[in-house]
N, C-alpha and C positions, 0 to 999 in steps of 0.2 A: 841462809845457805846460798842465796843467789847474788849477794852483794859482791862488788868488785874487791879483790884482795889488793894489798899494797903492791904486789908484783904486777897485777893487772893494771893498776893505775900508772905504774911506771911505763908499761908497754903502751898504754893509751897516750901518755905524754910524749913518748918517743915517736910513735907513729903520727902524732898530731903536729909534728914540726913540718912546716910547708916544704915541699920538695921542688916546686917550680913556680916561678912568677910569670912564665910565658904562656902556658896552655892551661885552660880550665874547661872541662867538658860539660856543657850545659845539660841540666837534668832532662830537658825536653828537646828533641830534634823536631823542628817544625815539619810536618808532613805536607808541605806545600813549597814548591820551588818558584823561582822568579817567573818562569813561563806561565805557570798557573795563576800566580798573583796578577800578572799583567792582564788576564782575562776579566778581572773585576775592576780595572782602573778606567774611569771615564776619560775619554780623550779631551784635550783642551777645547775643541770646538763644541763638544757636548756641554762643558761647563758654561761656555758663552751663550749657547742656544737654549739652556734649560728654562730660563725665564720666558722665552718666546713660545714655548710649547703650552698648549691649552691643557687644562685638567683632563679633558676628554681624551686627547692624544696620549697623554701620559698613562691614563687608565687602560687604554687599549693595548699599548705597548707592554705594560706591566702584566695584564691578563694573559697575553700571548706567551710571555716568558714563563709565567707560573704554570700554564697548561703544559708547556713542554717538559717542565720538571715533573709534574704529576704523571704524565704519560710514561716517563722513564721509571719512576718509583713504583707505579702500579698500573701497567698497561690495560688491565681488565676493568679497572674502576677508578679512573683518574679524578672523577668528581667526588671521591671519598678521601682525597688527599689535600692537606692544607700546608702551605708554606708560610713560615713566620720568621721573625727576626732571630729568635732563639727559642729553645725549649721552655725557658722561663716565661717568655711572652705567650707561648701556647697555653701554658698552665694558667696564667692569669686570665687569658681570654676564655678558657674553658670554665673557670670558676665564676667569672662574671656572667657567662651565659647560663650556667646552671642555677645561679642565685640560691645556693643551698641555705637552709635555715641555720642561723647562728648557733654555734655549739655542736654542729654535726662533726663527726669524726672522720679523719682521713688516715688510713692505715698505710704505713711505709714498711718496706723491708729495712732491716736494722740500720743500715748506713745510707746516708743521702747527702746531696749537695746542700749546704746551709741555705742557699737562696730558695730552694724548693719548699723548705719548711717555713721560711719567712713569708713566702707568698701565701701559703695556706693560712698562716696566722693573721696575715693582713686582711684576709676575707672572714676573719672571726670564726675560723674553724679550728678544730683541735687535732693536732698531729699525734698519732700513737704508732707503736711499732711492734714488730715481731722479730725475733733474733735469727741469725744465720749461722749455720755450722760452717765455719771458715775452712775447715780441712777439706770437706767434700763440696763446699759451696752450694749447700742445699738449705732451704728455709726450715725453721722450726714450725712445722705444720700444725702441731698441737697448740702451740702458743698462738699462732695465727687464728686458729679456730676459737680460742678463748677471747681474743681482743676484738674480733669482728662481732658487732652487735646488730641484730636485725632492727631496722628502723632508725638506728643512730649512726652506724657506719655508712657513708655514702660513696666513698672512693677507696680503692686500693692501688697503691703505686708500687710496682715491682721493678727493681733496678738491678740488673746483672752488672756489677761493678768490676773494675780492674781488668776489663777485657776478657772475663771468663764467662762461659755460659752457665746459667743457673739451673740446677736440677729441681725436679718435683714442681715445676711451675704449674702443670695441669691440676695438681691437687689444690693449689692456691686458687686457681680460677674456679674450681668446683665449689670451694667454700664461698667465694664471692657470688657465684650464681645462686647458691642456696639462699643467700641473704639479700639478694637483689642489689648487689654492690657493683658499681661501675669499675672496671679494671683498666689500668694503664700500664703498659710495658715500656719502660724507659730504656731504649737501646742505645743511648748516646755514647756510652763508654764501651760498647761491645762491637764497634765498627758497624758493619751492616746488620741492623737488628733483624732483618728478614732472614739472614743466614744463621745468626747466633741464637735466636729464640725460636725453638722448633714447636710452635703451636699456632693455631689459627683461631683460638677461642677467646682471645682478648678483645676488649671493646675498642681500645685506643692504643696505637703503637707509635712510639716516637723514635725518631732517629735524627742524627745531625749530619750536615753536609760536609763532613770531614772524616777521615779515617782514624784520626787520633785527636785527643781532646787537649789542644794546646792554646788555641786562640778563641776565647769566648766570643760568641756572636759574630764570628768571622765568616763562617761558611753558611750560616742560616740553619733552620731546622725544618724537617719534613715529618708530618704526622699523618698516619693512616687511621681513619675512623671506620669501624665496622658498620655503624649506623649512618646512612647517607643524610638523614634529616639533622642529626646532631652536628655533622660536619658542616652543613650549610648554615646552621645557626651560629656556630663558633666562627665560621668564615665571615659572617655578617658583622660580628663583634670586632673581628680583626680589621675588616675593611673600613670601619668607622674611625680608625686611628689615623693620625697623620703619617705620611710617608717620609722616610729620611730623605733629605735633599741630596742631590748629586754632590754638592759642595761638602756636606757633612761626611758623606761616604768617601769622598776623595781624601779628606783629612784622615779618616780612619785607615784607609789603605796605605797612606804614607807612614802612619804610625807603625803598621805591620811591616812595611819595607825596612824600616830601621831595625826592627827585631829580627828580620830575616838576615840582614847583613851581619848582625852581631851573633848570629846562630852558627858560630864557628869557634873551635877551641882557642885559636890565637886571638881573635877579636874579642871573644868573651873573657879571656884572661886579661886582656888590656882593660876592658870595661871594669872587671873586678878590681884591678889595681887602682883605677881612678876613683871608683866608688868608695873603696876602703880609705883612700887618702882624704876623702870628703867626710869620713866618719859614718858611713852608711854600710848596709849589707847588700850584696849583689842580688840575693834572692828577693828581698823586699822591693828593690828597684824594678826588677824585671816583672815581678807579679803586679806591681802597680801600673807599669807601662802597658802590660798586655791585658789588663782588666777590661772586659767588654762593657761593664756598667760601673764606671768610676764614681758616679754621683749617687743620688738617692735612687734606690732600686726601682720602685714602682713607676715613677715618671719616666725613667730611662728605658724601661723595657716596653712601655706602651707606645711603640712606633712600628710602622711597617718597614720591611727592608727596602732599600733602594733597588730599582730594577737591575742595576749593574751587579749588585750582590747576588741576586737570583740567577743572573747569567753565569756568574762564577760558580754557583752551586750546580747549575746544569752541566757546566764543563767538567766539574770534578766527578759528578755522577756518571758521566759518559766516558771518562778517561781515567778509570781506576787502574792504578799501577800494581797489578797483581804480583809482578816480579819483586817489587819492594816489600810487599806484604810477606812474601816467602822469606826474603832476606832478614826482615825484622824477626820473624818467628825462629829462623835458624840461629840468628845471633843470640837471642835470648836463651834458647835451649842449649846452645854451646856453653854459655856461662853456667847455666843451671846444672848441667851434668858434671861440672868440675868443682862445684861448691862443696865445702865440708857438709857432711850429712846432717849436722845439727842446725843448719840455716834453713828457715822457712820463707818461701817466696809466695805471697798471697796471690799474685797475678798469674802464677803457673797452675794450669789445670791438670788433667789426667795425662800422664806421660804416654799412655797407650793410644791417646788421640791428640798428639801434640799440636796439630794445626788448629784445634778448636780455640786456643788461646791467642789473642791478638796482641798482647803486651803493649797496650797504649801507654802503660807505665810499668816499671819494674819495681815491685813493692815488697820490701822486707818486713818481717815481723820480728823485732829484736827486743831482747830483755832490757837493754840499756841504750835506747835510740839516740840520746844526745851524744854519748861517747862515740857511737858508730858514725854518726853524722859528722862530728868534728874531725875524725880520722880521715874519712873519705874526702872531705873538703880539703884537708891539708895535702892529700895525695893527688889532688887535681881533678876531683869529680864532684860535681855540684849536687851532692846529696841533700835532702831536705826532709824535715819532719812533715807528717801528713795532715796535721790538724787544721791547716788553713783552707784546704780544698774540699774536705768532706768532714762529716761529723756523725756520731751515733745519734739516732733519733731517740729521745727519751721515751721510755715505755709508760704505760698507764700505771696507776697505783697497784702495787702487788705484782707487776710484771716487769722484769728487768732484762734488758738485752745484754747479757753479761759478755758474750763473745764479741759482739760489735763494739761495746764500750772498751773492753780490754784491748782490742786491736788498735783503736784510735789513739790509745796511750802508748803504743809501741811501734808505730808504723814509720818506715823510712823509705823515701823514694830515691832510686839510684839510676843514673844514666847508663842504659844498656841499649845500644842500637848499632846498625851495621857501620856507620861512619866512624866509630871508634876503631882505630887501626889495631893490627894484631899485637904489636908490642904493648900498647896501652891496655888491650884486653887481657893479656897475660899479666901485666902489672896489677890490674884490678883484681884478678882472681887470686894472685899472690897476697894482696892486701887482705882479702876476705879470709885467707888462711892464717894470716898473722895477727888479725884482730883477736884479742882474748876471747875465748869461747864463752865465758860468762857474760860478756858484753853483747855479742852478736847472736847467740843461740836463741831459738824460739822460746818464748815463755809458755807455750802451749804443750802440756804433757800429752794431750791427745795426738799432737803431731809426732812427738818422739816415740810414742807407742806405735803409731802407724809405720814409722821408718823401721822400727825393730822387726816388723812383720813382713816387710817387702822382700822379695827375692834378692834384690841387690843391696839391701840395707841402705837404700838411698831413695828419696822420694821422687827424684827427677831423672832416673835412668830407666831405659827400656829398649827393647829391640826396635820399636817404632821411632824412638828418638835417634838411635844410631842410624837408621835408614834415612831420616830427615837430614842428618848432618853430613851424610856421605857426599852430597852435592854442594855443600857450603863453600862458597868462594871467598877468600880473604878480601877485605876491602882495600882498594888501592886509591889513594888520594890523587885526583886529577890535577893537572897544572892550573886550571882556572880556579879550583878550590883553594890552592895554595896562594894564588894571587888575591883571591877574595879576602883571605885572612890577613895577608901582609899589607895590601893596598887599601881595601875598603874597611878593614877592621877599625882604624882610628875614626873614620867617618861614622861608622855604625855606633861606636862608643859614644861619640859626641851627640849623635842624633838620639840615641836611647836616653841619655841624660837630659837632653832638651825636652823630649816627650814627657819624661817623668816630672820635670819641673813645671809643666803646664797642667798637670792633673790635679 
């Protein structure tokens, strides 16, 4: 009943004809500009003087910068804050410190980053999961209660994904407390985890030094521990690892400079054309170039961040662009409110509280994701399937995370952010309306039943959304942005390809 008809296939083929070779809007708009990037770049004199510094001098400088970040993150208990290269690094340090018995279980909320599961398995632990109700973004508490086993389950990792706050977290924490299970709230994808996760009962809370998740291990990770002793023990494990050299960090920053230059529809379009002429796909190239751990995972993440990286983290935490956050939110809800009612966007939360959603990605749940992706790419938007960035965590025997597994088979990421101009925004919305309904509609009957019972017969319209959009200002491209696309675009294209060839 849900297969594409012959007429649908003709529409897909027609819409799948490329409309422009000049502009291609990248899926992710890097939430860091050249000014911020420059704060993490070591100057040439530093590179020359690095070898002359004693280990003690480097340690003192590193400790001072770390303390400044800790005081910003948690002014009342900075000694319970740990700064690491990435969240993956913190997870590995924690598990090495705890030294849990082989075969112990780690419970995940239904969807997670593949590396987190890989790290757990590397330590000879068993990942298990409980499902998530993706309509209301609340956990299956009863299933969680079944999979948590006293004496066997040692950790519970709760991750509010897609920039949405998770509901009923306190019930999960109560289950963990009953069974003496250490809890971790992974707030990396929810912007400031302190704002998004409204509880103080977790044991460990992780957040990353960026407001959106585009550049792995770029901004560093910040973790708050409820237990001061555990924090100091994990910090000792982290301190025993080698520090990334200034030279290595400088190379990393130059790699991201290339990606920042190409982060423009003109230069990205040029890069796409060059990549396709070489027989490759632009998404694979950029994912490879932006990967924070391109080699073997465990050896790569067992490093301390360079002091310059922590300085960049401090700058970003003390110079949060609240105006841009508002623009991102407005931009997303403007598109949401104009979508056909049968389209489900997983990253959109409650329209009565629209500012709770951060929209680090704009995530569709489509019945035929490959067809939708092909059409959007042909129309100039870098849409992508979601299986490479996240995956459903396999449940234990007899427990299936049905909604999480179904979502990962139907997910599509779409570029929606303020820098997409009004004309292109209108074009995108018209494309959404022209894509055959059978292809782009949500496969979730629960979602369609929900829409039928809403006052507006639409999941993303409300008085609060209208109020939010009243002050939305259309994006106007500035002259320097045009110059960046026209002049620096070719440089960025070549640089990105060069970076890719070195990986």
